Legacy VTK file of the C-alpha trace (Angstrom):
# vtk DataFile Version 3.0
C-alpha trace
ASCII
DATASET POLYDATA
POINTS 60 float
-23.195 39.624 -69.646
-25.673 36.780 -69.353
-25.989 34.104 -71.999
-29.456 32.555 -71.856
-29.391 28.794 -71.646
-31.383 25.847 -70.427
-30.789 24.217 -67.085
-27.155 23.901 -66.096
-26.273 21.445 -63.354
-23.680 22.476 -60.792
-21.997 19.166 -61.590
-21.516 20.387 -65.161
-19.990 23.600 -63.846
-17.545 21.529 -61.787
-16.635 19.393 -64.819
-16.129 22.559 -66.876
-13.887 24.048 -64.180
-11.826 20.849 -64.011
-11.419 20.811 -67.783
-10.076 24.366 -67.524
-7.480 23.441 -64.889
-9.255 23.584 -61.532
-7.891 21.073 -59.041
-10.591 19.120 -57.160
-10.372 18.887 -53.371
-11.769 15.357 -53.473
-9.635 12.875 -55.425
-12.772 10.770 -55.947
-14.683 13.650 -57.536
-15.408 11.878 -60.835
-17.210 9.024 -59.066
-19.221 11.512 -57.003
-20.232 13.546 -60.062
-21.112 10.410 -62.009
-23.256 9.053 -59.158
-25.125 12.344 -58.734
-25.730 12.757 -62.464
-26.937 9.136 -62.686
-29.434 9.857 -59.904
-30.604 13.038 -61.620
-31.096 11.159 -64.904
-33.164 8.506 -63.120
-35.203 10.697 -60.791
-35.545 14.141 -62.335
-39.136 15.251 -62.792
-38.181 17.908 -65.328
-37.231 15.447 -68.063
-33.460 15.128 -67.674
-32.095 13.015 -70.529
-29.737 10.124 -69.878
-27.029 12.165 -71.621
-26.654 14.002 -68.314
-24.650 11.080 -66.987
-20.999 12.007 -66.706
-18.463 9.734 -68.321
-14.866 10.795 -67.873
-12.798 11.142 -71.005
-9.664 9.001 -71.220
-6.422 10.957 -71.250
-4.933 11.062 -74.732
LINES 1 61
60 0 1 2 3 4 5 6 7 8 9 10 11 12 13 14 15 16 17 18 19 20 21 22 23 24 25 26 27 28 29 30 31 32 33 34 35 36 37 38 39 40 41 42 43 44 45 46 47 48 49 50 51 52 53 54 55 56 57 58 59
């Protein structure tokens, strides 16, 4: 089954996987994802909103 959607960044897929229990190979993964999403938000030619920037959620 395919659910139609807009663009989905691979970084968002990685965040989703982590939120569901996947263990990252790189302990610095959040900084990497944040840096890449910041760059996308600044340089994307397809109108990426600044909301693409990843901000980790504090553990509660």
